[in-house]
Backbone atoms as SQL, in Angstrom:
CREATE TABLE atoms (id INTEGER PRIMARY KEY, chain TEXT, resi INTEGER, resn TEXT, atom TEXT, x REAL, y REAL, z REAL);
INSERT INTO atoms VALUES
  (1, 'A', 1, 'MET', 'N', 57.053, -6.068, 57.952),
  (2, 'A', 1, 'MET', 'CA', 58.107, -5.082, 57.973),
  (3, 'A', 1, 'MET', 'C', 57.585, -3.805, 58.619),
  (4, 'A', 2, 'ASN', 'N', 58.339, -3.273, 59.543),
  (5, 'A', 2, 'ASN', 'CA', 57.944, -2.083, 60.283),
  (6, 'A', 2, 'ASN', 'C', 58.790, -0.905, 59.822),
  (7, 'A', 3, 'GLU', 'N', 58.164, 0.035, 59.116),
  (8, 'A', 3, 'GLU', 'CA', 58.901, 1.187, 58.604),
  (9, 'A', 3, 'GLU', 'C', 58.542, 2.429, 59.400),
  (10, 'A', 4, 'SER', 'N', 59.522, 3.294, 59.571),
  (11, 'A', 4, 'SER', 'CA', 59.313, 4.563, 60.252),
  (12, 'A', 4, 'SER', 'C', 59.432, 5.694, 59.244),
  (13, 'A', 5, 'ILE', 'N', 58.665, 6.724, 59.466),
  (14, 'A', 5, 'ILE', 'CA', 58.753, 7.919, 58.638),
  (15, 'A', 5, 'ILE', 'C', 59.118, 9.078, 59.547),
  (16, 'A', 6, 'LEU', 'N', 60.199, 9.746, 59.212),
  (17, 'A', 6, 'LEU', 'CA', 60.594, 10.914, 59.985),
  (18, 'A', 6, 'LEU', 'C', 59.763, 12.108, 59.543),
  (19, 'A', 7, 'ILE', 'N', 59.246, 12.842, 60.515),
  (20, 'A', 7, 'ILE', 'CA', 58.473, 14.045, 60.188),
  (21, 'A', 7, 'ILE', 'C', 59.116, 15.242, 60.871),
  (22, 'A', 8, 'ASP', 'N', 58.912, 16.409, 60.278),
  (23, 'A', 8, 'ASP', 'CA', 59.500, 17.606, 60.869),
  (24, 'A', 8, 'ASP', 'C', 58.632, 18.109, 62.024),
  (25, 'A', 9, 'ARG', 'N', 59.158, 19.070, 62.741),
  (26, 'A', 9, 'ARG', 'CA', 58.494, 19.590, 63.953),
  (27, 'A', 9, 'ARG', 'C', 57.116, 20.157, 63.639),
  (28, 'A', 10, 'GLN', 'N', 57.007, 20.930, 62.557),
  (29, 'A', 10, 'GLN', 'CA', 55.716, 21.527, 62.216),
  (30, 'A', 10, 'GLN', 'C', 54.680, 20.451, 61.906),
  (31, 'A', 11, 'THR', 'N', 55.071, 19.436, 61.183),
  (32, 'A', 11, 'THR', 'CA', 54.156, 18.342, 60.874),
  (33, 'A', 11, 'THR', 'C', 53.725, 17.637, 62.148),
  (34, 'A', 12, 'GLU', 'N', 54.645, 17.456, 63.076),
  (35, 'A', 12, 'GLU', 'CA', 54.311, 16.817, 64.341),
  (36, 'A', 12, 'GLU', 'C', 53.314, 17.671, 65.139),
  (37, 'A', 13, 'MET', 'N', 53.499, 18.993, 65.123),
  (38, 'A', 13, 'MET', 'CA', 52.548, 19.881, 65.810),
  (39, 'A', 13, 'MET', 'C', 51.183, 19.806, 65.138),
  (40, 'A', 14, 'ASP', 'N', 51.167, 19.819, 63.797),
  (41, 'A', 14, 'ASP', 'CA', 49.900, 19.720, 63.065),
  (42, 'A', 14, 'ASP', 'C', 49.175, 18.424, 63.415),
  (43, 'A', 15, 'GLU', 'N', 49.915, 17.323, 63.428),
  (44, 'A', 15, 'GLU', 'CA', 49.321, 16.025, 63.762),
  (45, 'A', 15, 'GLU', 'C', 48.789, 16.007, 65.198),
  (46, 'A', 16, 'THR', 'N', 49.491, 16.658, 66.096),
  (47, 'A', 16, 'THR', 'CA', 49.040, 16.751, 67.487),
  (48, 'A', 16, 'THR', 'C', 47.715, 17.499, 67.561),
  (49, 'A', 17, 'MET', 'N', 47.593, 18.586, 66.799),
  (50, 'A', 17, 'MET', 'CA', 46.341, 19.342, 66.788),
  (51, 'A', 17, 'MET', 'C', 45.208, 18.500, 66.204),
  (52, 'A', 18, 'LEU', 'N', 45.461, 17.832, 65.093),
  (53, 'A', 18, 'LEU', 'CA', 44.424, 17.003, 64.471),
  (54, 'A', 18, 'LEU', 'C', 43.963, 15.892, 65.401),
  (55, 'A', 19, 'THR', 'N', 44.904, 15.203, 65.982),
  (56, 'A', 19, 'THR', 'CA', 44.580, 14.092, 66.878),
  (57, 'A', 19, 'THR', 'C', 43.845, 14.596, 68.115),
  (58, 'A', 20, 'GLY', 'N', 44.352, 15.664, 68.706),
  (59, 'A', 20, 'GLY', 'CA', 43.739, 16.211, 69.918),
  (60, 'A', 20, 'GLY', 'C', 42.347, 16.750, 69.697),
  (61, 'A', 21, 'MET', 'N', 42.126, 17.393, 68.551),
  (62, 'A', 21, 'MET', 'CA', 40.802, 17.942, 68.272),
  (63, 'A', 21, 'MET', 'C', 39.768, 16.837, 68.101),
  (64, 'A', 22, 'ARG', 'N', 40.209, 15.662, 67.713),
  (65, 'A', 22, 'ARG', 'CA', 39.281, 14.532, 67.588),
  (66, 'A', 22, 'ARG', 'C', 38.789, 14.068, 68.959),
  (67, 'A', 23, 'LEU', 'N', 39.551, 14.365, 70.003),
  (68, 'A', 23, 'LEU', 'CA', 39.129, 14.054, 71.377),
  (69, 'A', 23, 'LEU', 'C', 38.227, 15.202, 71.815),
  (70, 'A', 24, 'THR', 'N', 36.950, 15.079, 71.518),
  (71, 'A', 24, 'THR', 'CA', 36.046, 16.218, 71.623),
  (72, 'A', 24, 'THR', 'C', 35.946, 16.824, 73.013),
  (73, 'A', 25, 'GLU', 'N', 36.033, 16.025, 74.050),
  (74, 'A', 25, 'GLU', 'CA', 35.964, 16.581, 75.405),
  (75, 'A', 25, 'GLU', 'C', 37.321, 17.101, 75.866),
  (76, 'A', 26, 'GLU', 'N', 38.375, 16.358, 75.560),
  (77, 'A', 26, 'GLU', 'CA', 39.706, 16.715, 76.027),
  (78, 'A', 26, 'GLU', 'C', 40.331, 17.831, 75.198),
  (79, 'A', 27, 'GLY', 'N', 40.210, 17.758, 73.890),
  (80, 'A', 27, 'GLY', 'CA', 40.832, 18.735, 73.015),
  (81, 'A', 27, 'GLY', 'C', 42.353, 18.658, 73.109),
  (82, 'A', 28, 'VAL', 'N', 42.994, 19.798, 72.869),
  (83, 'A', 28, 'VAL', 'CA', 44.449, 19.880, 72.937),
  (84, 'A', 28, 'VAL', 'C', 44.812, 20.762, 74.123),
  (85, 'A', 29, 'GLY', 'N', 45.481, 20.179, 75.096),
  (86, 'A', 29, 'GLY', 'CA', 45.853, 20.907, 76.299),
  (87, 'A', 29, 'GLY', 'C', 47.050, 21.820, 76.076),
  (88, 'A', 30, 'PHE', 'N', 46.946, 23.042, 76.580),
  (89, 'A', 30, 'PHE', 'CA', 48.027, 24.015, 76.418),
  (90, 'A', 30, 'PHE', 'C', 49.327, 23.551, 77.078),
  (91, 'A', 31, 'GLU', 'N', 49.230, 23.061, 78.303),
  (92, 'A', 31, 'GLU', 'CA', 50.423, 22.658, 79.034),
  (93, 'A', 31, 'GLU', 'C', 51.117, 21.481, 78.353),
  (94, 'A', 32, 'ARG', 'N', 50.339, 20.516, 77.948),
  (95, 'A', 32, 'ARG', 'CA', 50.909, 19.342, 77.283),
  (96, 'A', 32, 'ARG', 'C', 51.609, 19.737, 75.974),
  (97, 'A', 33, 'PHE', 'N', 50.983, 20.601, 75.190),
  (98, 'A', 33, 'PHE', 'CA', 51.566, 21.078, 73.939),
  (99, 'A', 33, 'PHE', 'C', 52.861, 21.834, 74.225),
  (100, 'A', 34, 'ARG', 'N', 52.822, 22.703, 75.239),
  (101, 'A', 34, 'ARG', 'CA', 53.992, 23.497, 75.629),
  (102, 'A', 34, 'ARG', 'C', 55.150, 22.603, 76.048),
  (103, 'A', 35, 'LYS', 'N', 54.856, 21.587, 76.850),
  (104, 'A', 35, 'LYS', 'CA', 55.905, 20.669, 77.303),
  (105, 'A', 35, 'LYS', 'C', 56.498, 19.885, 76.138),
  (106, 'A', 36, 'ARG', 'N', 55.665, 19.490, 75.218),
  (107, 'A', 36, 'ARG', 'CA', 56.140, 18.663, 74.096),
  (108, 'A', 36, 'ARG', 'C', 56.922, 19.465, 73.071),
  (109, 'A', 37, 'PHE', 'N', 56.473, 20.700, 72.788),
  (110, 'A', 37, 'PHE', 'CA', 57.073, 21.465, 71.696),
  (111, 'A', 37, 'PHE', 'C', 57.794, 22.735, 72.131),
  (112, 'A', 38, 'GLY', 'N', 57.661, 23.123, 73.396),
  (113, 'A', 38, 'GLY', 'CA', 58.306, 24.350, 73.848),
  (114, 'A', 38, 'GLY', 'C', 57.717, 25.590, 73.208),
  (115, 'A', 39, 'ALA', 'N', 56.434, 25.512, 72.851),
  (116, 'A', 39, 'ALA', 'CA', 55.748, 26.623, 72.184),
  (117, 'A', 39, 'ALA', 'C', 54.295, 26.657, 72.637),
  (118, 'A', 40, 'GLU', 'N', 53.682, 27.814, 72.471),
  (119, 'A', 40, 'GLU', 'CA', 52.271, 27.987, 72.812),
  (120, 'A', 40, 'GLU', 'C', 51.417, 27.743, 71.569),
  (121, 'A', 41, 'ILE', 'N', 50.306, 27.062, 71.737),
  (122, 'A', 41, 'ILE', 'CA', 49.404, 26.786, 70.614),
  (123, 'A', 41, 'ILE', 'C', 49.007, 28.085, 69.909),
  (124, 'A', 42, 'GLU', 'N', 48.634, 29.094, 70.684),
  (125, 'A', 42, 'GLU', 'CA', 48.155, 30.335, 70.071),
  (126, 'A', 42, 'GLU', 'C', 49.277, 31.131, 69.403),
  (127, 'A', 43, 'ASP', 'N', 50.539, 30.811, 69.700),
  (128, 'A', 43, 'ASP', 'CA', 51.658, 31.432, 68.983),
  (129, 'A', 43, 'ASP', 'C', 51.933, 30.704, 67.677),
  (130, 'A', 44, 'VAL', 'N', 51.703, 29.401, 67.659),
  (131, 'A', 44, 'VAL', 'CA', 51.949, 28.602, 66.458),
  (132, 'A', 44, 'VAL', 'C', 50.786, 28.739, 65.471),
  (133, 'A', 45, 'TYR', 'N', 49.574, 28.829, 65.971),
  (134, 'A', 45, 'TYR', 'CA', 48.372, 28.868, 65.132),
  (135, 'A', 45, 'TYR', 'C', 47.490, 30.086, 65.454),
  (136, 'A', 46, 'PRO', 'N', 48.036, 31.298, 65.471),
  (137, 'A', 46, 'PRO', 'CA', 47.216, 32.441, 65.892),
  (138, 'A', 46, 'PRO', 'C', 46.036, 32.732, 64.970),
  (139, 'A', 47, 'LYS', 'N', 46.238, 32.713, 63.659),
  (140, 'A', 47, 'LYS', 'CA', 45.157, 33.012, 62.715),
  (141, 'A', 47, 'LYS', 'C', 44.095, 31.929, 62.732),
  (142, 'A', 48, 'GLU', 'N', 44.546, 30.686, 62.775),
  (143, 'A', 48, 'GLU', 'CA', 43.621, 29.561, 62.747),
  (144, 'A', 48, 'GLU', 'C', 42.717, 29.559, 63.983),
  (145, 'A', 49, 'ILE', 'N', 43.320, 29.718, 65.145),
  (146, 'A', 49, 'ILE', 'CA', 42.548, 29.710, 66.390),
  (147, 'A', 49, 'ILE', 'C', 41.570, 30.883, 66.413),
  (148, 'A', 50, 'GLU', 'N', 42.036, 32.055, 66.024),
  (149, 'A', 50, 'GLU', 'CA', 41.162, 33.239, 66.037),
  (150, 'A', 50, 'GLU', 'C', 39.976, 33.065, 65.089),
  (151, 'A', 51, 'GLU', 'N', 40.250, 32.599, 63.879),
  (152, 'A', 51, 'GLU', 'CA', 39.169, 32.395, 62.913),
  (153, 'A', 51, 'GLU', 'C', 38.156, 31.374, 63.419),
  (154, 'A', 52, 'LEU', 'N', 38.635, 30.278, 63.965),
  (155, 'A', 52, 'LEU', 'CA', 37.741, 29.233, 64.459),
  (156, 'A', 52, 'LEU', 'C', 36.956, 29.685, 65.689),
  (157, 'A', 53, 'LYS', 'N', 37.576, 30.518, 66.539),
  (158, 'A', 53, 'LYS', 'CA', 36.847, 31.080, 67.691),
  (159, 'A', 53, 'LYS', 'C', 35.753, 32.018, 67.208),
  (160, 'A', 54, 'GLU', 'N', 36.068, 32.870, 66.239),
  (161, 'A', 54, 'GLU', 'CA', 35.077, 33.817, 65.722),
  (162, 'A', 54, 'GLU', 'C', 33.879, 33.092, 65.121),
  (163, 'A', 55, 'LYS', 'N', 34.132, 31.963, 64.484),
  (164, 'A', 55, 'LYS', 'CA', 33.058, 31.183, 63.866),
  (165, 'A', 55, 'LYS', 'C', 32.396, 30.230, 64.859),
  (166, 'A', 56, 'LYS', 'N', 32.854, 30.289, 66.122),
  (167, 'A', 56, 'LYS', 'CA', 32.318, 29.464, 67.206),
  (168, 'A', 56, 'LYS', 'C', 32.451, 27.960, 66.913),
  (169, 'A', 57, 'LEU', 'N', 33.581, 27.602, 66.292),
  (170, 'A', 57, 'LEU', 'CA', 33.850, 26.204, 65.985),
  (171, 'A', 57, 'LEU', 'C', 34.795, 25.565, 66.989),
  (172, 'A', 58, 'VAL', 'N', 35.559, 26.398, 67.710),
  (173, 'A', 58, 'VAL', 'CA', 36.380, 25.912, 68.814),
  (174, 'A', 58, 'VAL', 'C', 36.147, 26.808, 70.010),
  (175, 'A', 59, 'GLU', 'N', 36.380, 26.244, 71.182),
  (176, 'A', 59, 'GLU', 'CA', 36.351, 27.037, 72.402),
  (177, 'A', 59, 'GLU', 'C', 37.711, 26.915, 73.062),
  (178, 'A', 60, 'VAL', 'N', 38.127, 28.008, 73.638),
  (179, 'A', 60, 'VAL', 'CA', 39.423, 28.070, 74.305),
  (180, 'A', 60, 'VAL', 'C', 39.166, 28.479, 75.747),
  (181, 'A', 61, 'ASP', 'N', 39.694, 27.689, 76.675),
  (182, 'A', 61, 'ASP', 'CA', 39.628, 28.078, 78.080),
  (183, 'A', 61, 'ASP', 'C', 41.051, 28.147, 78.616),
  (184, 'A', 62, 'ASP', 'N', 41.209, 28.152, 79.908),
  (185, 'A', 62, 'ASP', 'CA', 42.547, 28.270, 80.498),
  (186, 'A', 62, 'ASP', 'C', 43.414, 27.036, 80.266),
  (187, 'A', 63, 'GLU', 'N', 42.780, 25.923, 79.965),
  (188, 'A', 63, 'GLU', 'CA', 43.518, 24.658, 79.872),
  (189, 'A', 63, 'GLU', 'C', 43.674, 24.095, 78.471),
  (190, 'A', 64, 'ARG', 'N', 42.750, 24.412, 77.565),
  (191, 'A', 64, 'ARG', 'CA', 42.740, 23.701, 76.287),
  (192, 'A', 64, 'ARG', 'C', 41.996, 24.450, 75.194),
  (193, 'A', 65, 'VAL', 'N', 42.154, 23.938, 73.991),
  (194, 'A', 65, 'VAL', 'CA', 41.326, 24.324, 72.849),
  (195, 'A', 65, 'VAL', 'C', 40.643, 23.045, 72.375),
  (196, 'A', 66, 'ARG', 'N', 39.350, 23.140, 72.101),
  (197, 'A', 66, 'ARG', 'CA', 38.603, 21.964, 71.669),
  (198, 'A', 66, 'ARG', 'C', 37.434, 22.393, 70.795),
  (199, 'A', 67, 'LEU', 'N', 36.899, 21.427, 70.076),
  (200, 'A', 67, 'LEU', 'CA', 35.762, 21.685, 69.201),
  (201, 'A', 67, 'LEU', 'C', 34.514, 22.008, 70.007),
  (202, 'A', 68, 'THR', 'N', 33.711, 22.911, 69.485),
  (203, 'A', 68, 'THR', 'CA', 32.378, 23.141, 70.033),
  (204, 'A', 68, 'THR', 'C', 31.434, 22.120, 69.385),
  (205, 'A', 69, 'LYS', 'N', 30.191, 22.112, 69.806),
  (206, 'A', 69, 'LYS', 'CA', 29.220, 21.217, 69.156),
  (207, 'A', 69, 'LYS', 'C', 29.116, 21.545, 67.674),
  (208, 'A', 70, 'GLY', 'N', 29.077, 22.825, 67.359),
  (209, 'A', 70, 'GLY', 'CA', 29.031, 23.234, 65.953),
  (210, 'A', 70, 'GLY', 'C', 30.294, 22.834, 65.204),
  (211, 'A', 71, 'GLY', 'N', 31.424, 22.913, 65.871),
  (212, 'A', 71, 'GLY', 'CA', 32.688, 22.516, 65.264),
  (213, 'A', 71, 'GLY', 'C', 32.728, 21.036, 64.943),
  (214, 'A', 72, 'ARG', 'N', 32.074, 20.247, 65.763),
  (215, 'A', 72, 'ARG', 'CA', 32.035, 18.802, 65.508),
  (216, 'A', 72, 'ARG', 'C', 31.284, 18.481, 64.226),
  (217, 'A', 73, 'LEU', 'N', 30.290, 19.308, 63.893),
  (218, 'A', 73, 'LEU', 'CA', 29.509, 19.082, 62.674),
  (219, 'A', 73, 'LEU', 'C', 30.326, 19.325, 61.411),
  (220, 'A', 74, 'VAL', 'N', 31.338, 20.172, 61.522),
  (221, 'A', 74, 'VAL', 'CA', 32.206, 20.488, 60.373),
  (222, 'A', 74, 'VAL', 'C', 33.664, 20.196, 60.728),
  (223, 'A', 75, 'ALA', 'N', 33.863, 19.143, 61.482),
  (224, 'A', 75, 'ALA', 'CA', 35.185, 18.819, 62.018),
  (225, 'A', 75, 'ALA', 'C', 36.251, 18.694, 60.935),
  (226, 'A', 76, 'ASN', 'N', 35.935, 18.074, 59.816),
  (227, 'A', 76, 'ASN', 'CA', 36.941, 17.920, 58.768),
  (228, 'A', 76, 'ASN', 'C', 37.415, 19.271, 58.252),
  (229, 'A', 77, 'TRP', 'N', 36.514, 20.237, 58.141),
  (230, 'A', 77, 'TRP', 'CA', 36.895, 21.582, 57.718),
  (231, 'A', 77, 'TRP', 'C', 37.809, 22.220, 58.767),
  (232, 'A', 78, 'VAL', 'N', 37.482, 22.040, 60.034),
  (233, 'A', 78, 'VAL', 'CA', 38.315, 22.561, 61.120),
  (234, 'A', 78, 'VAL', 'C', 39.701, 21.923, 61.056),
  (235, 'A', 79, 'PHE', 'N', 39.757, 20.619, 60.883),
  (236, 'A', 79, 'PHE', 'CA', 41.046, 19.910, 60.847),
  (237, 'A', 79, 'PHE', 'C', 41.932, 20.426, 59.719),
  (238, 'A', 80, 'GLU', 'N', 41.325, 20.805, 58.591),
  (239, 'A', 80, 'GLU', 'CA', 42.100, 21.323, 57.453),
  (240, 'A', 80, 'GLU', 'C', 42.877, 22.584, 57.820),
  (241, 'A', 81, 'LYS', 'N', 42.416, 23.320, 58.796),
  (242, 'A', 81, 'LYS', 'CA', 43.103, 24.546, 59.205),
  (243, 'A', 81, 'LYS', 'C', 44.481, 24.257, 59.812),
  (244, 'A', 82, 'PHE', 'N', 44.684, 23.026, 60.248),
  (245, 'A', 82, 'PHE', 'CA', 45.932, 22.677, 60.929),
  (246, 'A', 82, 'PHE', 'C', 46.854, 21.822, 60.058),
  (247, 'A', 83, 'VAL', 'N', 46.626, 21.839, 58.754),
  (248, 'A', 83, 'VAL', 'CA', 47.534, 21.102, 57.855),
  (249, 'A', 83, 'VAL', 'C', 48.000, 21.987, 56.722);
């Protein structure tokens, strides 16, 4: 039996961040997120991104946000920020 679970928009964005952050090289692309949700990652998660950048657990460039090497060591803690 194949069951579907409907999730709300915020949950879908959270899941996108969790899944994307697990792709350590790719991370979560700004353009892809924008196209899918019509929103900017840093507008949806401003406190989370800022805190993780300050702790050097994520890096943000022109294209994406992704885990740093240090962030990978505490990845589960980082992922909790997006749920």
